[in-house]
C-alpha positions as CSV (number, residue, x, y, z in Angstrom):
1,M,-0.2,0.1,-0.2
2,A,1.4,3.6,-0.9
3,K,1.7,6.0,1.7
4,V,2.0,9.7,1.4
5,S,2.6,11.9,4.7
6,L,1.3,15.9,4.4
7,V,3.0,17.5,7.1
8,Y,1.5,21.0,7.8
9,I,0.8,24.1,10.0
10,S,-2.3,25.7,9.8
11,L,-3.2,28.9,12.0
12,S,-6.2,30.7,10.1
13,G,-7.9,27.1,8.8
14,N,-7.2,27.9,5.5
15,T,-4.2,25.2,5.0
16,A,-6.0,22.7,7.1
17,S,-9.3,23.2,4.6
18,F,-6.7,22.6,1.7
19,I,-5.2,19.4,3.3
20,K,-8.4,18.0,4.1
21,R,-9.9,18.4,0.2
22,L,-6.4,17.2,-0.9
23,T,-6.8,14.1,1.2
24,V,-10.3,13.6,-0.1
25,F,-9.2,13.8,-3.7
26,L,-6.0,11.6,-3.5
27,Q,-8.2,8.9,-1.7
28,E,-10.5,9.1,-4.7
29,R,-7.8,8.9,-7.1
30,H,-5.5,6.3,-5.9
31,E,-7.6,3.4,-4.2
32,G,-5.7,2.1,-1.1
33,L,-3.5,5.2,-0.6
34,E,-2.9,5.7,2.7
35,V,-2.7,9.8,3.5
36,E,-1.2,10.5,6.9
37,Q,-2.0,14.2,8.0
38,I,0.3,15.7,10.5
39,N,-0.8,19.3,11.8
40,I,2.3,20.7,13.7
41,K,-0.1,22.9,15.6
42,D,-2.2,20.4,17.2
43,L,1.8,18.5,18.2
44,V,2.5,22.0,19.9
45,K,-1.1,22.6,21.7
46,E,-1.3,19.3,22.9
47,G,2.3,19.1,23.9
48,Q,3.6,16.5,22.0
49,D,6.9,15.8,21.4
50,F,8.4,15.9,18.0
51,F,9.1,12.8,16.4
52,A,11.5,11.5,13.4
53,M,9.8,11.0,10.3
54,D,11.1,7.6,8.5
55,N,9.0,8.0,5.3
56,P,9.1,10.5,2.3
57,F,6.6,13.6,2.8
58,V,5.7,17.1,1.6
59,A,5.4,20.3,3.8
60,F,2.6,22.9,3.7
61,L,3.5,25.9,4.6
62,P,1.4,29.7,4.9
63,T,3.2,32.6,5.1
64,Y,3.1,34.9,8.2
65,L,5.4,37.5,8.4
66,E,6.0,40.8,10.6
67,G,8.6,43.6,10.0
68,G,10.5,44.2,6.7
69,N,9.1,43.4,3.2
70,G,10.9,40.1,3.1
71,V,12.9,41.3,0.0
72,D,15.3,44.3,0.6
73,N,14.8,45.1,4.3
74,G,14.4,41.7,6.1
75,D,11.3,40.1,7.8
76,V,10.7,38.0,10.8
77,E,8.6,34.7,10.6
78,V,5.8,34.7,13.0
79,L,3.7,31.6,13.9
80,T,4.8,29.2,11.6
81,N,8.4,28.5,13.6
82,P,7.1,25.3,14.8
83,L,7.3,23.8,11.3
84,G,10.7,24.8,11.1
85,D,11.5,23.1,14.6
86,F,10.3,20.2,13.3
87,L,11.4,19.9,10.0
88,A,15.2,20.1,11.6
89,Y,14.4,17.7,14.6
90,E,16.5,14.5,14.0
91,H,17.2,15.6,10.5
92,N,13.5,15.2,9.1
93,Y,14.0,17.4,6.2
94,A,15.9,15.0,4.5
95,H,13.1,12.9,4.3
96,C,11.0,16.2,2.9
97,F,10.5,15.8,-0.8
98,G,9.5,19.6,-1.2
99,V,7.1,22.2,0.3
100,I,4.2,23.7,-1.2
101,G,3.6,27.3,0.2
102,S,0.3,29.0,0.6
103,G,-0.4,33.1,1.2
104,N,-2.2,36.1,0.1
105,R,-1.3,37.3,-3.5
106,N,-1.9,41.1,-2.0
107,F,1.3,40.8,-0.3
108,N,3.0,40.6,-3.7
109,K,6.7,39.6,-3.4
110,Q,5.9,38.1,0.1
111,F,3.3,36.0,-1.3
112,C,4.8,32.4,-0.3
113,L,8.3,33.8,0.5
114,T,8.2,31.4,4.0
115,A,8.2,28.7,1.3
116,R,10.9,29.8,-0.3
117,Q,13.1,30.6,2.7
118,Y,12.4,26.8,4.1
119,S,13.3,25.6,0.4
120,E,16.7,27.6,0.9
121,R,17.4,26.9,4.4
122,F,16.9,22.9,4.3
123,G,17.7,22.2,0.6
124,F,14.5,20.8,-0.6
125,P,12.6,22.5,-3.7
126,V,9.3,24.6,-3.6
127,L,6.8,22.2,-5.5
128,D,4.0,24.6,-6.1
129,E,1.7,27.3,-4.6
130,F,-1.7,28.2,-4.1
131,E,-3.2,31.3,-2.5
132,L,-5.4,31.2,0.4
133,R,-7.6,28.0,0.8
134,G,-6.6,27.1,-2.7
135,S,-9.2,26.3,-5.4
136,N,-10.2,23.2,-6.7
137,R,-7.9,23.8,-9.6
138,D,-5.0,23.9,-7.1
139,V,-6.2,20.5,-5.1
140,E,-6.2,18.6,-8.4
141,R,-2.9,19.9,-9.8
142,I,-1.1,19.3,-6.5
143,A,-2.4,15.7,-6.3
144,T,-1.5,15.0,-9.7
145,M,2.0,16.0,-8.9
146,L,2.1,14.4,-5.5
147,L,0.7,11.1,-7.0
148,E,3.6,11.3,-10.0
149,K,6.0,11.4,-6.6
150,I,4.7,8.6,-4.7
């Protein structure tokens, strides 16, 4: 049986909504596919320890920044830092085949900037991007890409 793990953090519910729709789509298109959802926010909130990943996964990361414009005068990542901590824990990033960023296009060059920064920091590619909760086309496009990788 094939398995894909979706590691994410959702603060406003947008990324969680996308992950739920993506999971349904993946399971409808690939009979017998096991989809594991790991919400880092829940781990932190429940006081659970991080754990080492032993299978390939993809990370989903919204962008929340403050200070600067993220391009030429800096930025400060806020609220999503626990996902970075999880990736760093026991070298989990080595099992991550890429990151998918989300954000709001109104923020121009800051759109999905955190995903690009994680890509550079951990050495895996940005696989795709979507805005806010993502459209049905985003779900289908990203699911198709993931199915090709597993």
